[in-house]
RODO-2510 file (C-alpha; in nm, 4 decimals, decimal comma):
residues 207
     n   res          X          Y          Z
     1     m     1,5338    -1,2665    -0,2439
     2     s     1,5834    -1,3839     0,1429
     3     i     1,3501    -1,2449     0,3921
     4     k     1,4813    -1,2521     0,7473
     5     y     1,2590    -1,1969     1,0427
     6     i     1,4002    -0,9750     1,3150
     7     a     1,2060    -0,8077     1,5906
     8     t     0,8347    -0,7437     1,7264
     9     s     0,7404    -0,4574     1,9501
    10     k     0,4621    -0,2485     2,0499
    11     l     0,3567     0,0422     1,8033
    12     p     0,0827     0,2806     1,9835
    13     t    -0,1421     0,4805     1,7136
    14     p    -0,4459     0,6724     1,7526
    15     w    -0,6312     0,3698     1,6323
    16     g    -0,5001     0,1599     1,8670
    17     v    -0,1852    -0,0343     1,9933
    18     f    -0,0716    -0,2523     1,6894
    19     e     0,2120    -0,5107     1,7089
    20     m     0,5008    -0,4435     1,4715
    21     h     0,7310    -0,6701     1,3052
    22     g     1,0336    -0,6333     1,1461
    23     f     1,1600    -0,7838     0,8404
    24     e     1,4887    -0,7689     0,6419
    25     d     1,5711    -0,8937     0,2872
    26     t     1,9080    -1,0019     0,3615
    27     t     1,9806    -0,9605    -0,0792
    28     s     1,9017    -0,6057    -0,1173
    29     g     1,9029    -0,4978     0,2730
    30     k     1,5724    -0,3046     0,2335
    31     e     1,3749    -0,3282     0,5351
    32     h     0,9941    -0,4194     0,5367
    33     v     0,7334    -0,4053     0,8342
    34     a     0,4255    -0,5898     0,9242
    35     l     0,1292    -0,4248     1,1605
    36     t    -0,0856    -0,6705     1,3287
    37     l    -0,3616    -0,6262     1,5454
    38     g    -0,5481    -0,9013     1,7323
    39     q    -0,5388    -1,2997     1,7164
    40     f    -0,5322    -1,4731     1,4163
    41     d    -0,6849    -1,8076     1,3258
    42     s    -0,5288    -1,9625     1,0375
    43     q    -0,8285    -2,0661     0,8916
    44     q    -1,0186    -1,7364     0,9276
    45     a    -1,0002    -1,4768     0,6547
    46     v    -0,8252    -1,1771     0,8162
    47     l    -0,8583    -0,8027     0,6824
    48     g    -0,5257    -0,6627     0,5880
    49     r    -0,3269    -0,4670     0,3341
    50     i    -0,0427    -0,4686     0,1285
    51     h     0,0840    -0,1084     0,1614
    52     s     0,4034     0,0036    -0,0184
    53     e     0,6391     0,3112     0,1124
    54     c     0,5002     0,6817     0,0125
    55     l     0,7239     0,8969     0,2083
    56     t     0,5467     1,1954     0,0231
    57     g     0,1966     1,0419     0,1310
    58     d     0,2355     0,8622     0,4264
    59     a     0,4632     1,1052     0,6531
    60     l     0,4390     1,4957     0,4491
    61     f     0,0802     1,4481     0,4036
    62     s     0,0901     1,5076    -0,0097
    63     l    -0,2450     1,5522    -0,1525
    64     r    -0,0903     1,4289    -0,4911
    65     c    -0,1455     1,0421    -0,4430
    66     d    -0,4324     0,8824    -0,2540
    67     c    -0,1690     0,7043    -0,0371
    68     g    -0,1551     0,8435     0,2972
    69     f    -0,5133     0,8398     0,2962
    70     q    -0,5425     0,4560     0,2324
    71     l    -0,3117     0,4017     0,5168
    72     q    -0,4746     0,5872     0,7415
    73     t    -0,8152     0,4499     0,6447
    74     a    -0,6739     0,0846     0,6379
    75     m    -0,5187     0,1189     1,0106
    76     q    -0,8671     0,2576     1,1119
    77     t    -1,0474     0,0155     0,9439
    78     i    -0,8711    -0,2710     1,0715
    79     a    -0,8797    -0,1339     1,4713
    80     e    -1,2651    -0,0714     1,4260
    81     e    -1,2853    -0,4768     1,3507
    82     g    -1,0549    -0,5553     1,6131
    83     q    -0,8017    -0,7363     1,4015
    84     g    -0,6077    -0,7281     1,0920
    85     f    -0,2673    -0,6501     0,9277
    86     i    -0,0465    -0,4249     0,7189
    87     l     0,2171    -0,5439     0,5197
    88     y     0,4090    -0,1956     0,4672
    89     l     0,6629    -0,2666     0,1738
    90     r     0,9610    -0,0339     0,1390
    91     q     0,9062     0,0090    -0,2347
    92     e     0,9011     0,3897    -0,2656
    93     g     0,7476     0,5472    -0,5703
    94     r     0,6210     0,2299    -0,7548
    95     g     0,9706     0,0808    -0,7377
    96     i     1,1762     0,3656    -0,8386
    97     g     1,2817     0,5328    -0,5505
    98     l     1,2331     0,8819    -0,3869
    99     l     1,4325     1,0879    -0,6069
   100     n     1,3282     0,9176    -0,9136
   101     k     0,9942     0,9778    -0,7599
   102     i     1,0694     1,3567    -0,6918
   103     r     1,1815     1,3338    -1,0461
   104     a     0,8791     1,2257    -1,1869
   105     y     0,6927     1,4596    -0,9860
   106     q     0,8975     1,6894    -1,2017
   107     l     0,7826     1,5923    -1,5162
   108     q     0,4118     1,5856    -1,4035
   109     d     0,4593     1,9499    -1,3007
   110     g     0,4945     1,9856    -1,6924
   111     g     0,1886     1,8096    -1,8035
   112     a     0,2850     1,4057    -1,8181
   113     n     0,0917     1,2008    -1,6037
   114     t     0,2172     0,9680    -1,3535
   115     v     0,3053     0,6781    -1,5919
   116     e     0,4359     0,8399    -1,8701
   117     a     0,6555     1,0236    -1,5660
   118     n     0,8229     0,7184    -1,5048
   119     e     0,8435     0,5625    -1,8582
   120     m     1,0239     0,9131    -1,9517
   121     l     1,2828     0,7870    -1,6643
   122     g     1,3184     0,4917    -1,8339
   123     f     1,1332     0,2789    -1,6120
   124     e     0,8225     0,0713    -1,5975
   125     a     0,4802     0,2594    -1,5133
   126     d     0,4978    -0,0327    -1,1982
   127     m     0,8324    -0,1528    -1,0927
   128     r     0,7280    -0,3166    -0,7286
   129     k     0,7680    -0,7050    -0,6419
   130     y     0,5880    -0,8906    -0,3818
   131     d     0,7981    -1,2246    -0,3182
   132     m     0,8177    -1,1007     0,0351
   133     i     0,5253    -1,1177     0,1358
   134     l     0,5070    -1,5188     0,1600
   135     p     0,7479    -1,5425     0,4417
   136     m     0,6004    -1,2251     0,6295
   137     l     0,2441    -1,3767     0,5715
   138     n     0,3865    -1,7022     0,7446
   139     k     0,5431    -1,5210     0,9919
   140     i     0,1905    -1,3312     1,1134
   141     g    -0,0166    -1,6827     1,0722
   142     v    -0,2036    -1,5356     0,7805
   143     e    -0,3330    -1,8034     0,4943
   144     h    -0,6872    -1,6418     0,4052
   145     v    -0,6981    -1,2951     0,3583
   146     r    -0,9776    -1,0113     0,3005
   147     l    -0,7502    -0,7703     0,1007
   148     m    -0,8335    -0,4289     0,1467
   149     t    -0,6772    -0,3023    -0,2290
   150     n    -0,7884    -0,1509    -0,5656
   151     n    -0,4984    -0,2766    -0,7123
   152     p    -0,5481    -0,6150    -0,9408
   153     r    -0,2126    -0,6647    -0,8752
   154     k    -0,1925    -0,6879    -0,5236
   155     v    -0,5016    -0,9773    -0,5700
   156     a    -0,2627    -1,1443    -0,8303
   157     a     0,0450    -1,1546    -0,5978
   158     m    -0,1573    -1,2976    -0,2780
   159     q    -0,2946    -1,5735    -0,5106
   160     n     0,0770    -1,6169    -0,6658
   161     v     0,1925    -1,7460    -0,3238
   162     g    -0,0717    -1,9398    -0,2547
   163     i    -0,2747    -1,7226    -0,0383
   164     e    -0,6563    -1,7003    -0,0676
   165     v    -0,8119    -1,3654    -0,1386
   166     v    -1,1683    -1,4552    -0,0060
   167     e    -1,3040    -1,0827    -0,0660
   168     r    -1,1523    -0,7755    -0,2021
   169     v    -1,2304    -0,4612    -0,0225
   170     p    -1,2401    -0,1545    -0,1957
   171     l    -1,0357     0,1378    -0,0618
   172     q    -1,1313     0,4697    -0,2087
   173     v    -1,0871     0,7466    -0,0290
   174     g    -0,8813     1,0493    -0,0500
   175     k    -0,9626     1,2173    -0,4012
   176     n    -0,8971     1,5495    -0,3913
   177     r    -0,8448     1,8984    -0,6899
   178     y    -0,4790     1,7524    -0,6838
   179     n    -0,4710     1,3813    -0,7371
   180     e    -0,8137     1,3589    -0,9306
   181     q    -0,6143     1,3258    -1,2805
   182     y    -0,3910     1,0429    -1,0892
   183     l    -0,6486     0,8518    -0,9650
   184     k    -0,7924     0,8424    -1,3686
   185     t    -0,4630     0,7461    -1,4514
   186     k    -0,4586     0,4619    -1,2053
   187     s    -0,7776     0,3587    -1,3465
   188     t    -0,7565     0,3737    -1,6986
   189     q    -0,3406     0,2325    -1,7339
   190     l    -0,3079     0,0818    -1,4605
   191     g    -0,5947    -0,0713    -1,4278
   192     h    -0,6942    -0,0134    -1,0682
   193     m    -1,0664    -0,1424    -0,9680
   194     m    -1,1912     0,2374    -0,8493
   195     s    -1,5750     0,3956    -0,9400
   196     e    -1,5962     0,7577    -0,8836
   197     v    -1,9585     0,7177    -0,6686
   198     h    -1,7189     0,5699    -0,3993
   199     f    -1,4354     0,8618    -0,3734
   200     t    -1,4138     1,0398    -0,0635
   201     d    -1,3742     1,4373    -0,1554
   202     e    -1,1561     1,6120     0,1094
   203     n    -1,2084     1,9915     0,1421
   204     t    -0,8480     2,0902     0,0138
   205     s    -0,9392     2,4443    -0,0932
   206     g    -0,7601     2,6335     0,1708
   207     e    -1,0296     2,8250     0,2009
***
């Protein structure tokens, strides 16, 4: 994997004006983005998140997952602190791609959980890789992180490339009647560190 920095631009959002840094994986052609807000001191722990692309949750407002809720909450939290970053990685469907994700959703409609559906399609439960994060973090000047995540694999990914995770900041939002089983599966089968008491219930009844 070879990550090439392309360009930086302003990105006005409802929470503040971020800087958007574009990167290309010249091996696969995949494009990744780092969002940053504020100035970083290389010796300080910066609030941040690794967020894998979720078209359905991030852009189409799906309630089947918590991804869109997590992305928006992370951006809002960073804006409130006045400083932070998000690595937005193009790894749809935990790495299986959008169309296979739709196939997996079809299996879930029939009763499979998110892990079972991926495995029924011949994939591992989580296909994501995190090799690209080090050159991205080097470019934006981050060496120490307060990582917003419930996923121990993301903590390990940071540590494996030499980035110190000073604190794990839970990001447990978006629970609703459509994703309750999904969240339970992430906790029981994928090892995500979640506690029921921290979930934010959303009114999704449509009434």
